[in-house]
ZAFI-406458 format. One record per residue: residue in one letter; x, y, z of N, C-alpha, C in turn. Coordinates in steps of 0.001 Angstrom, whole numbers, plus 500000, padded with zeros to 6 digits. Layout:
BEGIN
aXYZXYZXYZ/...
***
This chain:
BEGIN
x425829502063481081426153501423479849426694500047480037/x426280499057479294426762497775479382427481497341478129/x428799497022478253429544496514477194429649494967477300/x428958494237476397428830492824476510429773492103475527/x430761491510476097431738490831475251431911489430475712/x430933488624475379430880487205475632431532486395474637/x431130485146474441431758484346473503431669484955471976/x430755485807471828430561486444470495431747487414470068/x432496487745471051433658488622470789434770487867470081/x434780486500470247435828485634469625437276485985470137/x437365486535471307438639486767472044438494486262473400/x439358485364473876439282484788475196439669485814476287/x439135485463477519439529486284478637440970486273478898/x441631485132478667443058485006478858443865485894477977/x443413485972476727444101486890475763443865488376476115/x442640488682476597442336490107477012443244490484478179/x443308489577479204444225489987480323445683490067479949/x446120489180479044447501489225478578447882490505477867/x447044490943476947447150492193476209447053493388477100/x446199493354478189445977494463479090447232494896479744/x448149493968479951449406494269480607450191495324479871/x450124495324478570450841496306477737450274497702477888/x449103497815478487448468499187478583448463499769480020/x449155499064480859449210499570482267449753500938482397/x450756501343481586451319502622481656450290503638481135/x449567503232480117448501504146479513447387504390480484/x446967503388481286445988503559482291446383504642483271/x447661504393483803448187505350484821448260506823484224/x448683506926483006448864508247482388447539508867482202/x446582508161481674445218508800481461444571509221482765/x444779508376483836444210508846485085444841510083485583/x446132510186485482446898511347485963446477512620485163/x446389512497483856446059513656482993444676514147483268/x443754513206483518442352513640483785442237514564484996/x443255514646485883443186515535487003443961516777486781/x444643516847485765445481518057485495444725519162484722/x444960520445485132444090521499484602444909522391483587/x446093521952483179446875522808482376446752522532480816/x446073521513480527445900521170479097447187521194478281/x448251520624478800449537520473478139449870519222477421/x449001518252477644449231516976477040448254516604475969/x448588515788475010447735515397473912446337514798474407/x446483514130475500445221513492476126444451514369477056/x444710515693477057444172516670477974442647516715477916/x442080516274476837440547516331476671439858515406477815/x440744514549478437440213513766479551439814514595480825/x440301515765480834439925516668481969438739517594481717/x438369517628480432437190518503480121435976518376480910/x435500517056481138434282516963481978434267517510483306/x435511517683483858435640518206485267435888519703485319/x436073520343484156436452521772484041435275522700484325/x435118523159485548434048524132485857434196525442485224/x435436525875484947435615527186484342435099527231482931/x435327526146482135434797526188480811433317526198480879/x432613525402481713431209525442481812430694526812482239/x431416527452483208430932528896483563431027529789482369/x432137529743481672432276530654480499431128530428479472/x430886529214479270429779528892478287428446529400478855/x428174529190480064426899529636480628426828531206480577/x427904531858480818427853533306480754427537533869479334/x428175533250478265427878533600476900426450533172476583/x426009532062476968424610531582476721423657532557477300/x423948533000478477422955533922479141422917535216478417/x423989535664477821424044536936477082423243536835475702/x423247535616475146422657535514473819421237534862473799/x420991534175474888419610533529474978418556534559475205/x417485534497474388416292535293474523415041534549474787/x414032535114475191412772534471475495412068534013474206/x412549534531473014411965534255471775412879533472470878/x414001532982471371414962532293470549414353531000469963/x414403530876468647413790529689468017414796528831467269/x415835529471466695416803528660465890418208529058466273/x419100528087466451420487528230466657421210527525465514/x421904528365464683422562527846463488424024527544463940/x424506526277463726425782525844464089426536525728462783/x427554526589462591428398526564461352429707525881461726/x429940524695461321431168523997461614431261522763460711/x432385522120460773432485520878459974433466519909460790/x433207518568460673434016517585461316433843517659462812/x434946517721463520434917517774464954434210519007465504/x434094520011464693433378521204465157431874521131465059/x431377519964464599429912519818464403429344518504464830/x430155517424464562429609516081464687429225515598466038/x429986516034467098429670515689468446428324516361468902/x428220517664468597426981518384469006425807517824468333/x425906517482466970424745516918466308424394515482466807/x425453514761467271425232513391467801424380513525469071/x424677514406469928423846514500471179422523515087470858/x422467516095469997421129516811469766420184515825469111/x420645515157468079419664514187467395419281513093468219/x420188512590469130419746511513470114418793511990471072/x418857513200471523417991513707472524416623514197471810/x416789515054470863415661515658470175414959514749469226/x415621513690468734414994512746467863415363512913466393/x415384511863465650415642511946464200414649512802463445/x413480512940463977412472513746463257412226515112464052/x413298515597464596413089516757465454412634518018464712/x412858518167463496412364519288462736410811519300462608/x410211518133462840408764518053462741408073518183464085/x408925518288465183408380518248466556408398519739467068/x407331520086467890407249521441468428408229521497469538/x409467521641469241410589521673470298411422522927469795/x411518523897470720412314525131470476413175525322471679/x414368525968471497414989526288470133415489525014469473/x415478525094468069416035524021467316417464524327466863/x418295523339466737419601523476466156419514523203464626/x420094524015463823420297523855462351421797523773462086/x422234522792461326423645522601461136424022522863459648/x425048523818459427425616524109458224426969523501458336/x427039522165457831428237521375457931428944521064456620/x428548521774455617429261521619454286428867522847453470/x429505523149452411429189524281451551428104523721450565/x426936524258450596425854523734449822424774524841449688/x424436525168448404423425526192448129422106525671448704/x421808524328448566420481523888449086420334523984450576/x421459523627451327421436523756452752421280525247453220/x422138526134452577422137527497452962420747528086452686/x420179527794451529418885528360451100417860527970452113/x417886526719452543416859526176453480417010526949454857/x418218527208455300418413527913456480417968529377456369/x418311530054455312417997531497455121416496531619454993/x415820530757454291414406530838454193413648530594455500/x414271529761456325413681529528457670413808530791458543/x415073531384458526415355532515459356414603533873458913/x414400533897457553413779535144457131412339535319457554/x411740534201457910410307534301458411410234534765459865/x411412534904460508411334535317461947411118536809462039/x410369537233463106410060538574463240411233539508463498/x412187539035464280413354539866464771414574538980464961/x415768539745465034416942538987465154417221538278466504/x416462538705467484416525538009468868416023536630468732/x415382536214467601414740534862467401415767533896466950/x416986534385466596417927533404466096419346533676466733/x420295532687466728421629532873467125422475532056466091/x423710532466465933424662531777464965425943531554465675/x426419530279465705427646529864466364428616529503465247/x429735530185465050430726529830464079431904529172464760/x432113527910464326433109527072465029434289526637464021/x435439527013464391436659526579463636437814526628464582/x438424525477464879439580525435465782440719526196465223/x441037526047463966442156526791463422441793528266463095/x440456528482463001440025529873462672440115530121461225/x440567529202460391440634529432458900440077528259458119/x439096527538458672438468526460457883437613527058456743/x437954526670455565437424527262454302435883527183454335/x435380525910454450433971525718454409433209526577455475/x433737526582456643433105527266457736433040528805457508/x434129529311457124434264530722456863433367531194455713/x433377530397454658432497530702453484431124530703453930/x430570529714454697429161529699455173428878530860456107/x429848531215456963429685532337457926429490533608457142/x430328533849456177430247535094455334428967535200454632/x428484534084454019427231534159453283426074534406454208/x426061533717455345424845533919456172424935535214456883/x426071535799457265426177537069457871425686538163456940/x426175538103455683425660539062454631424142538937454473/x423548537784454468422103537651454282421380538224455418/x421840537873456654421108538387457851421258539869457995/x422473540424457582422580541915457626421593542642456763/x421306542014455630420341542576454637418926542579455162/x418556541549455967417222541344456379416966541802457844/x417950541876458709417732542254460087418585543337460509/x419380543951459699420405544924460201421605544248460767/x422417544872461466423738544358461921423443543239462926/x423852541987462561423543540796463386424669540373464320/x425678541270464452426849540789465211426518540362466654/x425529541068467274425187540595468617424544539221468716/x424199538621467593423681537330467565424619536227467152/x425914536599466903426974535739466542427905535416467699/x428416534140467726429407533719468676430494532998467838/x431752533246468077432822532486467448433556531650468545/x433740530431468110434463529513468983435719528940468239/x436851529164468775438102528902468015439276528920469072/x440433528577468577441604528717469441441935530091469787/x442249530373470950442636531713471432443786532161470594/x443823533306470032444927533844469223444845533529467840/x443866532684467366443684532477466001443160533718465158/x443267533729463889442757534844463089441250535174463406/x440574534021463497439010534191463781438897534805465157/x439729534333466141439550534910467519439921536383467475/x440954536783466849441337538158466806440297539055466105/x439857538604464976438907539423464228437527539490464886/x437073538415465560435881538457466369435924539467467471/x437151539547468053437387540572469139437328541947468559/x437919542171467419437884543548466792436526543910466381/x435677542993466013434346543320465458433273543204466629/x433731543063467847432817542954468950431819541807468890/x432311540751468369431564539429468316431928538590469518/x430985538036470240431258537166471398432136536056470971/x433023535584471861433906534525471435434212533624472638/x434444532337472343434867531314473335436118530561472751/x437003530103473688438123529464473144438090527975473393/x438915527247472607439054525835472751440452525620473270/x440718524760474310442063524517474755442879524124473566/x444123524655473408444897524357472200445274522948472013/x445452522120473052445820520830472881444667519841472702/x443470520319472636442239519512472498441902519633471008/x442050518499470247441718518436468849440205518498468671/x439744518805467493438346519006467156437499517785467528/x438052516579467171437282515322467304437071514903468779/x437863515611469635437850515313471105437211516527471821/x436557517404471150436177518744471691434701518846472054/x433975517790472079432484517865472295432155518418473726/x433064518268474766432828518715476028433492520072476345/x433942520825475158434361522221475301433090523029474918/x433328524318474705432293525180474266431758524797472923/x432489524100472101432120523533470793430747522815470880/x430664521956471892429358521242472065428461521825473097/x429061522388474230428295522776475350427431524013475000/x427994524989474256427174526208474006425958525888473182/x426027525245471961424828525064471256423794524203471896/x424369523142472636423391522172473399422724522974474491/x423408523781475244422832524611476255421845525505475740/x422058526222474670421090527148474063419859526392473566/x419968525111473186418842524414472698418077523719473843/x418461523996475035417771523421476207418094522020476623/x419291521497476158419682520148476470420472520255477803/x420335519276478674420942519150479938422442518863479841/x423227519916479720424671519709479596425349519146480934/x424752519503482078425346518968483332425174517478483374/x424110516933482939423921515555482930424883514853481922/x425127515539480753426129515063479810427447515016480432/x427842515992481218429260516057481756429314515068482940/x428234514876483637428258513889484753428518512443484274/x427804512049483138428084510849482462429507510751482051/x430079511800481407431414511746480965432446511636482143/x432165512339483203433071512171484368433104510782484884/x431924510064484999431940508721485482432643507831484464/x432574508124483239433288507304482198434774507406482377/x435284508631482643436747508806482797437117508046484050/x436435508094485179436748507369486407436782505807486108/x435761505339485478435703503895485251436767503331484250/x437015504162483277437933503707482175439365504092482361/x439701504483483563441133504645483917441502503777485078/x440728502666485210441029501642486130441745500438485482/x442420499689486290443165498526485677442262497319485520/x441112497295486243440165496142486193439374496226484913/x439550495121484080438890495097482778437299494967482870/x436825494583484050435402494473484274434832495919484343/x435688496825484832435236498256484962435709499035483756/x436975498860483352437542499616482262437182498829480930/x435922499005480561435449498305479345435997499023478058/x436435500268478104436957500943476927438298500256476608/x439039499911477573440288499159477320440024497835476741/x439037497106477343438626495757476848438221495866475425/x437392496881474989436918497034473610438116497282472779/x439073498121473148440208498456472315441040497122472026/x441222496385473044442057495178472920441388494190472011/x440025494006472178439343493129471260439381493544469790/x439128494906469596439193495455468237440614495224467608/x441688495470468428443032495317467862443335493896467576/x442862492924468415443071491516468182442440491186466747/x441266491638466517440699491329465171441372492113463981/x441920493370464262442602493980463317443918493235462876/x444587492703463932445820491830463579445380490637462831/x444146490194462991443716489008462278443115489236460886/x443171490519460526442729490948459139441281491552459181/x440684491654460308439328492305460340439580493797460608/x439663494508459481440084495923459648438864496817459279/x437712496421459352436457497240459213435718497077460484/x435323498247461067434554498298462258433109498826461967/x432133498032462276430740498381461969429986498711463241/x429657500034463328428777500394464332427283500275463903/x426608499254464412425298498947463949424355499480465027/x423708500655464808422978501322465781421489501139465546/x420804500635466571419436500235466366418437501362466861/x418588502427466203417696503591466343418105504666465345/x417182505161464602417535506275463630418130507469464308/x417779507740465582418245509005466238419646508799466691/x420248507633466493421617507413466914422569507489465740/x422083507768464490422913507702463345423973508772463402/x423692509951463911424756510974464052425798510593465136/x425397509746466051426358509267466985427303508352466231/x426832507517465438427762506696464651428635507484463739/x428170508549463145429056509366462250430081510095463057/x429704510466464264430760511139465156431896510168465440/x431540508881465736432544507863466027433355507470464810/x432685507508463648433366507277462372434570508240462167/x434280509505462413435439510483462323436489510183463291/x436008510096464542437001509799465635437940508642465352/x437415507470464954438226506340464663439071506518463360/x438516507066462296439196507180461046440408508160461113/x440106509311461689441105510401461739442172510151462839/x441799509384463825442730509102464924443719507978464612/x443196506981463879444016505759463679444505505515462237/x444040506314461323444483506087459908445791506757459729/x446838506115460142448279506746460082449243505671459657/x450261506079458909451510505224458733451117503926458020/x450180503914457154449752502708456477448904501805457373/x448533502285458554447690501456459429446320502075459471/x445359501368460010444101501969460326442999500899460313/x441806501408460830440622500593460805439510501413460146/x438815500807459276437813501594458469436464501466459191/x435932502641459724434680502548460441433461502735459400/x432471501945459606431221502193458843430097502236459858/x428967502784459387427833503055460145426607502319459523/x425951501507460321424722500866459861423544501255460817/x422370501308460401421222501624461110420210500446461077/x419912499879462297418880498778462328417508499340462579/x416502498750462018416675497535461222416791497807459755/x416832499018459365416818499425457990417935498723457147/x419172498696457648420284498163456956420389496613456999/x419531495977457752419451494555457705418938494138456314/x418073495003455672417539494739454398418304495241453296/x419502495787453540420372496272452497421796495750452509/x422202495478453798423622495177453979423842493832454675/x422834493224455292423066492013456108423645490895455334/x423233490711454090423763489587453370425273489758453237/x425773490894452975427247491139452906427818490890454285/x427256491353455331427805491246456701427893489745457137/x426903488994456698426741487575457234427537486676456262/x427613486979455006428141485976454142429305486567453206/x429594487822453300430734488441452485432004488185453187/x433074488944452833434361488728453450434335488786454979/x435052487978455677435089487989457161436123489011457592/x435854490296457262436853491346457589436323492364458493/x435222492139459211434554493132460005434355492696461485/x434390493734462335433957493572463764432800494408463869/x431702493835464474430417494539464587430027494845465988/x429665496022466305429096496413467629427631496759467382/x426819495980468053425296496241468056425053497255469214/x424590498414468877424425499519469831422897499866469933/x422450499786471163420906499895471198420550500436472687/x419344500799472777418715501035474098417260500788473963/x416719499762474573415306499442474484414558500068475673/x413868501123475447413051501806476487411880502490475882/x410729502263476376409578502903475855408657501989475153/x407398501947475515406418501121474883405178501941474444/x405474503015473734404401503966473386403495503372472351/x404062502865471282403276502382470138403270500856470051/x402073500317470007401927498894470005401079498387468795/x401297497160468457400480496530467359399212496158467987/x398097496503467367396799496225468074396476494809468147/x395592494487469053395086493123469304394424492576468061/x393650493499467359392928493081466114393641493823464990/x394636493155464377395346493902463317394542494036462054/x395017495042461218394371495240459967394626494051458941/x395924493660459004396350492568458120396537491221458929/x395456490592459145395484489417460005396204488280459435/x397057487645460281397764486455459885398965486591458955/x399281487877458666400582487951457821401810487654458563/x401880488178459796403110487924460567402648487417461936/x403099486280462400402646485808463658403284486409464804/x402628486432465949403051486835467301403354488284467377/x402738489113466505402908490585466572401893491298467481/x400725490663467684399615491320468377400034491658469769/x399692492959470206399971493479471560401507493677471799/x402271493526470791403759493739470985404007495249470664/x404907495861471513405239497272471181406343497227470139/x406593498339469531407553498429468483408967498213469089/x409165498622470390410399498334471006410605496859471273/x409551496128471585409673494610471695409994494055470400/x409459494495469299409813494005467977411364494310467763/x411804495444468050413208495761467840414130494872468669/x413690494696469908414461493799470774414651492397470224/x413594491902469694413653490552468977414588490581467807/x414595491660467049415457491884465899416954491756466371/x417287492564467415418672492526467960418993491201468369/x418146490538469147418474489175469596418731488244468403/x417912488361467320418098487510466147419456487811465448/x419803489110465396420971489445464726422149488947465382/x422221489128466752423323488628467626423452487098467384/x422322486357467469422333484875467365422899484482466024/x422551485275464969423117484940463691424618485119463588/x425083486196464047426541486402464136427258485303464784/x426682484814465944427268483753466672427175482476465824/x426078482157465235425939480991464417426941480896463279/x427188482122462703428239482206461591429625482344462096/x429871482467463418431201482618463947431867483849463489/x431071484914463476431712486223463164431586487151464381/x432593487982464645432663488708465859431607489776466020/x430912489777467088429800490616467365429705490923468796/x429745492192469227429729492626470643428416493495470818/x427966493594472020426743494450472328427093495540473206/x426462496732472925426503497834473747425085498277474048/x424625498097475255423329498491475792423550499875476427/x423060500929475859423239502293476362422395502413477710/x421439501586477898420582501596479120419858503014479169/x419467503496478055418811504844478066419437505740476984/x418753506681476509419369507660475574419077509094476138/x419477509230477384419523510555478012420879511195477986/x420990512354478504422253513069478429423304512331479177/x422994511735480328424018510988481166424659509927480382/x423767509034479727424176507898479023424957508354477785/x424568509449477138425312509928475932426673510413476306/x426775511146477483428051511642477955429009510451478252/x428459509473478970429289508276479248429867507665477926/x428911507456477001429282506766475752430313507539474931/x430096508847474725431030509623474033432397509623474616/x432497509770475976433767509790476632434418508379476510/x433603507332476660434046505981476596434710505682475181/x434116506084474153434658505983472768435955506688472634/x436057507894473237437293508718473052438457508030473803/x438223507488474902439236506767475693439561505411474974/x438516504712474462438781503483473689439777503741472537/x439562504814471743440464505163470668441811505471471168/x441968506128472302443272506454472813444011505150473141/x443310504186473684443957502848474016444268502202472705/x443422502198471681443631501607470434444910502183469802/x445096503517469794446269504141469245447554503611469892/x447479503447471186448727502878471909448971501483471426/x447946500618471271448178499222470746448683499281469319/x448273500187468543448685500272467164449877501024466891/x450411501788467889451569502572467835451414503705466809/x450296504396466953450032505566466097449679506765467005/x449786508024466489449434509178467144448060509441466973/x447238509350468036445742509497468008445354510970467780/x446194511961467744445844513290467922446219514287466770/x446868513716465753447176514594464603446494513995463355/x446502514812462263445934514379461030446639515048459962/x447936514884459719448736515671458828448325515536457404/x447885514371456963447510514240455535446259515009455131/x445480515333456152444175516146455834444558517426455293/x445771517906455712446213519273455204446466519263453701/x446719518064453122447030518056451732445851518462450861/x444731518048451113443520518464450256443275519970450503/x443557520470451755443276521914451981444296522771451210/x445523522260451029446502522996450295446078523124448798/x445615521873448275445214521831446819443898522696446614/x443023522667447624441816523483447534442116524988447450/x443059525396448259443411526846448308444060527272446963/x444744526367446356445302526593445038444190526764444050/x443246525850444179442130525840443149441267527186443344/x441129527700444520440346528874444732441043530036444161/x442375530038443984443055531174443423442694531270441900/x442303530171441340442006530188439885440603530727439650/
***
């Protein structure tokens, strides 16, 4: 992955180096915690990519539930229990994965919705037998209302159509939670999340690894990329530790009043990756009257709906252009159907067209003197995705230090849950 912060960043190298001095203690702390196996610190998610025991436990459960005819894996979760998995799956399987002959497929129940539930149940009811599906129920607390509601509805439906489906269910939760205890009592397979690892930092636990492994995605490659990211981004050298460089640049602009962070992803299959980061940034940094508002844009679609605002509206945004240009499968023919409408398109691949679009967008931000940085993923395989996911998590940890907020709690989120439970009593 290349993080390109040239003149377009609008932050000088001298300022970067000066601000980096305030993070020296954090660099040392993160490096140390990444080697510790006890998961006693808030940053303990840094050790997850190196934890062979978690991977073994996931492989054991996957081996028990995987069948030769497995077609669909339903992931029931919300927020951090869902977004990281979907980010990797959509990036690897593609934004149109439901139309592609790729099995097993992941189906995500990430909100309470009759439309979504009905779509899932109608898909599953066409299967010949219960070995053709698996269901993973994910709730760190074990009491997430939306998740439990969906799990109860789906379990009842599957029981009616296939008989007792408990052998096809797995629960992932904190050890000792109510869900953990009841899953054990009901003989449902279960996996735990380290208690100090919050949901939005949990993609390299069973939360992400089990569904991705069942869907045939290379989780070892994912973890290898994440391991390299930890090694790189716990160095003091800003040329290597680009997560720290990104955090410093973002915070410099926050202090200057640019409190909106735009992840501009130039591929539809990366949209879920943007949504994962949106939660990570919003929930980690929105504290004590402080925060950065993350938004997600998809290129080139949103150039035709949002670019006027980005280029000429309030100068309150920092933009990251995120892309990977690889593959020349589809080309504009030498003899086009609509001759002369657009010049210089003949024999160009769609990827070449997109590369020109990104180049034009970057040049426009520079011309308008608005901050714009580039992230070249250099591929959209599991290694690159693992590196990027870990890079973003470390970046947010550095940002939290710079902003003096706790990156690992979300106390105000509990307010809506309390009010919701009161409403359910009515």
